C-alpha positions in Angstrom: -22.5 -7.3 4.0 -23.5 -3.7 5.1 -22.1 -4.5 9.0 -18.7 -6.0 7.3 -18.3 -3.1 4.9 -18.6 -0.8 8.5 -16.4 -3.2 10.0 -13.7 -3.4 7.6 -13.5 -0.4 5.8 -11.5 3.2 7.2 -13.4 6.0 8.4 -11.6 8.2 5.5 -12.7 5.8 3.1 -14.4 8.5 0.9 -10.9 10.4 0.7 -8.9 6.9 0.1 -11.4 6.4 -2.7 -10.6 9.9 -4.8 -8.3 9.6 -7.9 -5.4 11.4 -7.1 -3.9 13.9 -10.2 -0.6 14.0 -11.9 2.5 16.2 -10.6 3.1 18.4 -13.4 5.9 20.7 -11.6 8.6 19.3 -10.0 9.8 22.4 -8.6 7.1 23.3 -6.4 7.5 24.0 -2.6 4.3 22.0 -1.2 5.5 19.1 -3.4 8.8 18.8 -1.6 6.9 19.8 1.4 4.8 16.5 0.7 7.3 14.1 0.2 9.3 15.3 3.1 5.8 14.8 4.6 5.5 10.9 3.2 8.9 10.2 4.2 8.2 11.5 7.8 5.0 9.4 8.3 6.2 6.2 6.7 9.5 6.2 9.0 7.7 6.5 11.8 5.4 3.4 10.3 5.4 -0.6 10.2 5.0 0.1 7.0 7.1 -0.5 3.5 5.4 2.0 1.6 3.0 4.8 1.7 0.9 7.2 -1.2 0.2 10.8 -0.9 -3.8 9.9 -0.6 -3.0 8.2 2.7 -2.2 12.1 4.4 -4.8 13.7 2.6 -2.6 15.0 -0.7 -4.2 13.5 -4.1 -0.6 13.7 -6.1 0.2 10.8 -7.6 3.2 10.5 -5.4 4.7 7.3 -3.5 6.8 7.2 -1.0 8.9 3.5 -0.9 11.5 1.2 1.0 12.4 -1.8 -1.8 14.0 -4.8 -0.7 10.6 -6.5 1.3 11.7 -10.2 -0.6 13.3 -12.8 1.5 16.5 -12.0 2.1 16.7 -8.7 0.5 18.5 -5.8 2.3 15.7 -3.0 2.4 16.6 0.3 0.3 16.8 3.6 1.4 13.6 5.7 0.9 12.5 6.5 -3.1 10.3 8.9 -3.9 7.9 7.5 -7.2 6.5 10.8 -8.7 3.6 9.8 -11.2 4.4 5.8 -11.1 2.6 3.5 -13.8 2.9 -0.1 -14.3 4.1 -0.4 -18.1 4.4 -4.5 -17.9 2.8 -7.0 -15.4 3.3 -10.6 -14.9 0.5 -13.0 -14.2 -1.3 -12.2 -10.8 -0.7 -14.3 -7.6 -2.0 -14.2 -4.0 -0.4 -13.6 -1.2 -0.3 -11.1 1.5 -1.6 -7.5 1.8 -2.3 -5.0 4.3 -2.6 -1.3 5.0 -1.5 1.7 7.0 -4.8 3.1 6.2 -6.6 0.0 7.4 -4.1 -0.8 10.8 -4.1 -4.3 12.0 -6.2 -5.9 9.4 -4.4 -8.2 7.0 -4.8 -11.0 4.3 -3.3 -13.7 2.1 -5.7 -13.4 -0.4 -5.2 -10.5 -2.7 -4.2 -11.4 -6.4 -1.3 -8.6 -7.3 1.5 -9.7 -10.4 4.4 -11.6 -9.2 6.5 -9.1 -10.8 5.8 -5.7 -12.3 8.3 -3.4 -14.5 7.1 0.5 -14.0 8.2 4.2 -14.8 8.2 7.0 -12.1 10.1 10.6 -12.0 12.4 10.5 -8.7 12.6 13.3 -6.5 15.3 14.8 -8.3 14.0 14.8 -11.2 15.2 11.6 -13.5 13.2 9.0 -14.9 13.5 5.6 -13.3 12.2 2.4 -15.4 12.4 -0.7 -12.9 11.3 -4.3 -12.8 10.5 -5.4 -9.2 9.5 -8.9 -8.2 7.8 -10.6 -5.7 6.7 -8.6 -2.7 8.5 -5.3 -3.7 6.1 -5.8 -6.9 2.9 -6.1 -4.6 3.9 -3.1 -2.5 4.4 -0.5 -5.8 1.2 -2.5 -7.3 -0.7 -1.6 -3.9 0.4 2.3 -3.8 -0.4 3.0 -7.8 -3.7 1.5 -6.4 -3.8 3.9 -3.5 -3.3 6.7 -6.3 -6.4 5.3 -8.5 -8.5 5.1 -5.5 -8.8 1.5 -4.9 -8.0 -0.5 -1.5 -6.7 -3.6 -1.2 -9.8 -4.7 0.0 -11.4 -4.5 -3.1 -9.1 -6.9 -4.5 -10.0 -9.6 -2.1 -11.4 -12.9 -3.8 -13.1 -14.0 -0.3 -13.8 -11.2 2.7 -13.9 -13.6 4.7 -10.1 -14.3 4.5 -9.1 -10.8 6.4 -6.9 -11.5 9.6 -5.9 -9.5 13.0 -3.5 -10.1 15.9 -4.7 -11.2 19.2 -2.5 -11.9 22.0 -2.3 -15.5 22.3 -0.8 -17.8 24.8 2.4 -17.3 26.4 2.8 -13.6 24.8 2.6 -14.3 21.8 0.4 -12.7 19.1 -1.9 -15.4 16.9 -3.5 -14.1 13.8 -7.4 -14.5 14.0 -9.6 -13.9 11.1 -12.1 -11.3 11.5 -15.6 -13.8 11.0 -14.2 -15.7 13.9 -14.1 -13.2 16.5 -17.1 -13.2 19.2 -19.9 -10.5 17.4 -17.9 -10.0 14.1 -19.0 -13.3 12.1 
């Protein structure tokens, strides 16, 4: 199993394993800079959300783009400060991936089908919101980051990790990591 750990986990795993501290001062210039850095990073990446630990800041701040559910319209980025889950539905297995662990995906991560969460918006207003399906998975995933948990920790079966490779006719296909030569 040690070989798989070296293959699957990011180089900066130790930093991602640390628990983030709550934000106490919303008027702090450093917080404003952090939020802008998170937005700029998310804007430049193909992801739905990003948490402060992913860019090296151990603060409880997340930037998210809601609207990840089928046929939903993607919403503008929303900053969540000190987010917490206050209610959650039963877990279901489904898709997961992470900007900190590029090109590794699964459809095997159990997460709540819906959650209700509380957070503080960038302008200091409290947010209480219920989200479902993929949006719930995204928020749960990002709060995990704030608690030092990676999606790989939640897998039911570590052999159910996939990576995209070039397929026939230039189309990308997903292949289980254990089926790649030299990794199985």
